[in-house]
N, C-alpha and C positions, 0 to 999 in steps of 0.2 A: 438514628439509625438501627434498624433490625438485623438478624443475623444473615439475613438475606439480601441487604444492603438496600432496603427500600424506603425511599426519603418520603416525605410530606411538605409541601407547602414550600419548596424551596427549589431553585435552581436545578437541573440535572446536573450531577457532579463528575468530574474527570480526577482518575487517579494522578499525581502530579509527583514530579521529583522527589519532592520533599517529605514523599508519603510512604518511604521504606520500611518503615515498621507500622505501618498503619492500617487499616479495617481491609483494604482490597490486596494488599499482600504482594505489590509488585513496585520495582523501581521502574520509570518508566521515561525515564532521561536517556536512555541507550540510542545513539546513534544508529545502531544496525536494525533493520527493517527484520532480518531473518531469523535473530538470535535472542531470544526474552533471557534477560539474565539471572542466571540460578540462583546469585545471593541474595536476590529482591524477594523471596519467598519470605511471606510471614503470616501471622494468622488474618483470619477474615472477619473478624467484628473490632471495630474501634470506631475513631471518628472519621466523620466525610472528609473525603479529599477535596482538593482544592477544584474550583469552578472553570470551566472553559474558561467565561469571561475575564476573569482575572490573568489568565493565562496570555491572552491575544494582547494585553496591553504592558504584558513584562519588558524590560527593557531588552532582552536578548530578542524577544519576538519580533519587536520593533526593528530592532538592528538588522534582522535577517533579511525583513521586507525592503530595507534601504540598501542591502548588499544588493539584493535582486533587481531592486532599479535599477542602479549603477551597473549590473552586469550587462541588462537590456539596453542602457544608453551607449555602453561602451562597444556592445555588438553591431548595435544599429550604425553607428559612426565608422566603426573600421572595417566592415564586411562590403561595405558599399551599398548598403540596401537603401533604396529609394522609397521614403514615405508614402508619397503620392501613388508610386507604381504598384505598393502594395495594396493601397486603397483600391485602385482601379481591380484589381485582380479580384477582390473581396467583392466589389459590387458587382461584376460579372460572373462571379461565381456559379454554378449550377445548384440551386438550391434543392432538388431532388435527391441528386447524389447525398449531398453534404446530409439531409436528413436521415437517409440510409447509413450513413455512418455515425451519426449519431445513434440509432437506433440498435447498431452494432455494440457500441461501448456499454449502452445500459444493459442489454443483453447477455455482456458478461457477468454483469453482477448477479444476473439471476442464476446464471451458472455457478458461480462462487457461492452463493447461498445454497443451491442443490448440495454443492460439494461438502461445504462446510455441517450441515445437516446429519449427512453420511458420518463424517468425521465425530461429530459429537455422539452419535449413535456408537460408534466402535469405541467411545470412551466411557460407555456407560451413562451419558446423557440423553435421557429419551422420557418421553410419558410412560413407559412403562416400567423406568428405574425412580419415579416420582417426582421428574423434573418436566416439566410442562413447557417444553422447546417450544418457541414460536413456529407458526408455518414457513414457506419458503418466501413470502411476501415479508412476512415479520422478519425473518435475518435477513432479507435484501435491505431492509430499511435500516437494521442496524450496521450493515455495510456501509451504507451511503454514509451514515451518520458519522462513523469511523474516519473514512475516508476523508469527510469534510472537517473534521477536525485535525487530520495530518495534512489537510490545506493551509489550514489557517494557524498553525503551531508546530514549530519545526519538530525534530527527534523522534519522529513517528509515534506520537503517545496515542495516536487512534488506534492502534492495537490494543492498548489497555483498556481504553475507552470500550471497546467492541467487549472486551470480557465485561468489565461492570455492567454496561446493557443488558447483556444477557443474565447475569446475575440476578438484574433489577425484575426482569422478565419472568425468568423461572427458578430463580436460585439454585443454579449450575456453580458450583465452587469456582471461583477464579483459578485457582492450580489447574484445576482439569480444562478448562476452556483454553487457559493460555497453552498448555500442551498440543491441542488441537490446532491452535494457530502458528505454534512453532512447526509442527508437521506440515502445514498448509502451506508455510512461507519454504520451507526446505524443499516441497516437492515444487512450486512454484519455481524455486530459483535454479535448480537441476533443468528441468524441462525448458528453461528460458534459456540458460547459457549455452546449452544445445542445439536448441533451435537457431539463437543469433550466431552461435560459429558456425553452423552450415549454411545459414542466409547470406553470412559473410563473404565464406568462401562462394559462394554462387555469384552473388552480387559483384564482388571486386575482382573473381577470377584466381582467387589465391591471393592476390596480392593486395594484402590488406592496408589503407591507411594509416598515418600515425593515430589520429582519432579513435577508430574502431578498435585498433590495437591496444589502446590504454584502456577502454570501456572493457574488453576483454579479459585484461589483466585483473579489472576490478572485480568483475565477475568470477573468475576465476580462484581469487582470494578469498572471497564470500566462501564459495562452494567449497573449498579448501577447510577453510575455518569450521562451517557447519560440520562438517565431516568429522573434524577431531573433535566437536564438541559433541558429535551422537556416539562417537566410539566411548569419549569418554564417559558419558552418562552409562552406555551398555555395561563398560566392563570395571567402569568404578563407583556403581551405585552404591556398594555396601562401604567402600571408604568414604566416599562423599558424606552418607548418612551420619558416620560415626563424627563426622567435623562440625555437622549443623547443630544448631541449638536445638534441643528436643522439642520447643514449641513449634518448629516448622517443618520437622521430619515428615511430620504425615501429608503435608503438603508437596514436599520434594517426593513425596513417593507417588500422589497423585498424578504430579507433574510428568512423572517418570515412565508412568503405566502409560497415561494418555497419550504420550508422544508415540510408543513404540505399539501402541493397540491401532492407532492409523497406520505408521508405517510397515506393519506387519502385512498389509493387504493393499500395496502402493497402486494398483493398476487402475482403479476408478478414478482414483485423484488423478493420476498422471493422464490418464485419458481426457479428463475435463481440465486439465491443465493445458494440454496442447490445443483443446477448443478453443479455450480462453485466447492465448497467445495468437493463435490464427486470427480471431477476430481481432486482437488488435492491429496484428499487420493487414489486413482487408479493410478496418478503420481506416488507417493512415493512407492506405493505396485510394480508396475512394474520396477523404480531403483531396488529396493531390490530384485528381481525375477532374475533381468538381472545381477546380482551377485551373482546368485545361493544363496541367503539369504533366511533363512524361516521365514517371517514374515508376519502374517496373516492379513486381509485385514484391521479389528477393531483397530488392533495396528498402521497399516499402517495410516488409516483416523487420529487418536487421534495425532501421531506426525507429521504429516503434518499440522495439524489444530493448534497444540502448536507451531510449526515453525511461522506459520502465524502470530498467536498473539506475540509472542516474538518480532518479527521485529519494532513492535511499540516503543519500548524501545530505548531512546534517545543517549544511550551508544555509539553505533556505528552505521554507515551508514547499514540500512536495517538489522539491528541486527546481523551484520558480526563477528563471531567468539561467539557470546551468541548463536545462533541458532544450530551451530555446535557441542556446548558443551551440551545444551540441548537434540539433538536428540541422540548422542551417550551416554549419561548417560540413558537414557529410555530405548532405544533399548537394552543397558546391563542388565535391569531389567527384560527382556523376555529373556534372556540368549542368545543373539545374543553376538558372539565373539566380543572383543572388536575392532580388528583390521577390523572386517567385518562391526562394525558399525559405523567405520570411513571412510570404504569407502563408505556406503551406504550415509553419511551426505556429504563427499565430490560430490560424484556424484549428489546426489540431489541438492546441492547448485550450482555445475556446470551450474545447468539449473536455478534455482530461481534466483540466484544472476550474476554469470559471464556472462551467454549467455545475461542477460537482459545488462548488463554494454556494450559489444560487441556490440550489436543489437542497443541499445540507442546511442553509440557514433556514429555509421555509421548516422543513423538518425538525430542526433544534428549538424554535421558535413555538411550535406545535406541538413540540413534548412539553416545554418549560409552561405553557400556558395549561397544558393538562396537569400539570403536577401542582400548579398553584390552585387548580378547582380542588 
C-alpha cells in the first residue's frame, strides 16, 4: 500500500475498529454519526485495514441483523398489521408517484455530492492544490458506496470508508476529509433537528406524542454534544495538541483546520441541507400518496426526518427494524390504519435501505473487479 492508500490486485478495503493505529488514521467503531473521534487520529501510512466482506460476517454484524428481524416480527404482531392488507396496498400502489419518490431520493445524493465538493475545496482539497478530486458524479458514487456500507455493517463505518475511497481516488489526507465530513454531519444535524421540531409542532399542533418527544430528545442530546465538541476544539486546540502524541499532531491540526474552514461559511451547506431534508419529506409524502394514504406534508416531513435521525442508533445497520417500528407508531398517532402505516414504512424503506443495498452491491462488485484487473 502506498502513501495515498492505493492497493492493487485486492478487494477494496475498509478502515476497521481494530485499525486505530493503522494506515487510515481513524477508529470507526464509534456509534455516533455526527462526531468522528478525536483520539483516533494516527499516521496515514501502514498496513491495509480490514475488508468489508470480513466485517459483514463478523458475529456482532450477524447479531445486529437478527435483532432487526426480531424487531420487525415484534411490531408486525403487536401493532395489528395485516400482512395480506399490506400486500394489497402495495399491489394497488401508484407506480408513477413512487418512481418520482425514488428519483427525489437519489437527487438528494447529487446535492450531497455538490455540497461535499464545496467543503473539500474550503478545506484545501482541490485540483488547484494538487488533489484530483472526482467530479460530482464520482463523489456521488463514493456516497452511494459509503451508505451501502452503513446499510450492511453497524456503527456508521461508511463515513470512514468514504474518507478512504477519496484518498484512493485523489490522495487527499484522511484527516482533512474527515474534518469536512464532521462539518457536513454537524450542519445536517442542526438543520434536521430544527426542521423536525417545526414540522412536529405543525403536525401535532404543539402536542407532541411521546414517540416524537423521545426522538427530539435524542436529537437535542446529539446537537448539544456536537456543540460542546466544536467549542472544545475551538478553545482548546493548543491544550489538546500538547497532550497528543507527536506523530498525530499534524493530522489533528489538519482535522481542526478542515472543520472550521467549512463552518466559517455555513450558509451554502445549510441551504443545501434544507433542500436535502425537504426532498426527504417530499419523498415520504409521495410514497404515502402512491399508497392512497392521507398523510399531510408536515407529518411526512416529521416522520422522514425522525427516520433519518434514528438511523444513527448502533443497534442495527442503518436503523433496520427500529426505523420501521417508529414510522408505524407515529403514523398510527395521526389515525393512519396500522396496515397502511406498515405499507408506507415498507415501501419507503425499499427506497432508503434496500435499493441502496442493491445499487451499492453493484458498485462495490464493479470496483472489486476493477481492482483485480
